[in-house]
C-alpha positions as CSV (number, residue, x, y, z in Angstrom):
1,M,-34.8,-112.2,75.6
2,A,-36.9,-111.8,78.8
3,N,-39.1,-113.4,80.3
4,L,-42.7,-113.6,79.1
5,T,-46.6,-113.8,80.3
6,L,-49.4,-114.8,79.2
7,V,-52.5,-113.3,80.4
8,Y,-56.0,-115.6,79.4
9,G,-59.3,-117.0,81.0
10,L,-61.2,-119.1,80.6
11,R,-64.8,-119.5,81.5
12,L,-67.1,-122.3,80.7
13,L,-70.7,-121.4,80.5
14,P,-74.3,-122.5,78.8
15,S,-73.9,-120.7,75.1
16,D,-78.0,-119.2,75.5
17,E,-76.9,-117.7,78.9
18,I,-74.1,-114.9,77.6
19,E,-75.4,-111.6,76.3
20,N,-72.4,-109.6,76.2
21,I,-68.6,-109.6,76.0
22,G,-66.4,-107.3,76.2
23,D,-62.4,-107.2,77.2
24,A,-60.6,-108.3,79.9
25,P,-58.9,-105.1,81.3
26,L,-55.7,-105.2,82.6
27,K,-53.1,-102.6,84.6
28,L,-50.1,-102.2,84.5
29,K,-47.2,-101.0,87.0
30,N,-45.6,-98.5,84.6
31,G,-49.2,-97.3,85.2
32,R,-50.4,-97.6,81.6
33,E,-52.8,-99.6,80.8
34,A,-53.6,-102.9,78.7
35,S,-56.9,-104.9,77.9
36,V,-57.3,-108.5,76.7
37,T,-59.4,-109.5,73.8
38,M,-61.6,-112.3,75.2
39,H,-62.4,-114.5,72.4
40,V,-65.0,-117.4,71.9
41,L,-65.4,-121.3,71.2
42,E,-68.7,-122.9,71.0
43,G,-69.4,-126.3,70.2
44,S,-68.6,-129.7,72.4
45,K,-66.0,-130.1,74.4
46,E,-64.2,-131.1,71.7
47,D,-64.4,-128.9,69.6
48,I,-63.7,-126.4,72.3
49,E,-60.9,-128.4,73.0
50,K,-60.1,-128.4,69.7
51,Q,-60.4,-124.8,69.0
52,L,-58.8,-124.2,71.5
53,K,-55.7,-125.6,70.5
54,T,-55.5,-124.9,66.6
55,S,-55.8,-121.3,68.9
56,L,-53.1,-121.2,70.1
57,E,-50.9,-122.5,67.9
58,A,-52.4,-119.7,65.7
59,F,-51.1,-117.0,68.8
60,F,-48.1,-118.5,68.8
61,D,-47.0,-117.7,64.7
62,F,-47.3,-114.2,65.3
63,Y,-44.3,-114.2,68.0
64,P,-42.2,-116.1,65.3
65,E,-39.5,-115.5,68.1
66,I,-39.9,-116.3,70.6
């Protein structure tokens, strides 16, 4: 299997300051474009850490071949 790259971003903001969240654009070397869907996790530090771990585990369930 080829080497893979996991693209992600994290930013912690006060919940009441967010107005809009959109996809993050990517430009591929072959000239095509792609996007990364942004996900929102809210709660205490512990809540966010638990949700993030669960989300990462679920993400890799989509790719059982790796």
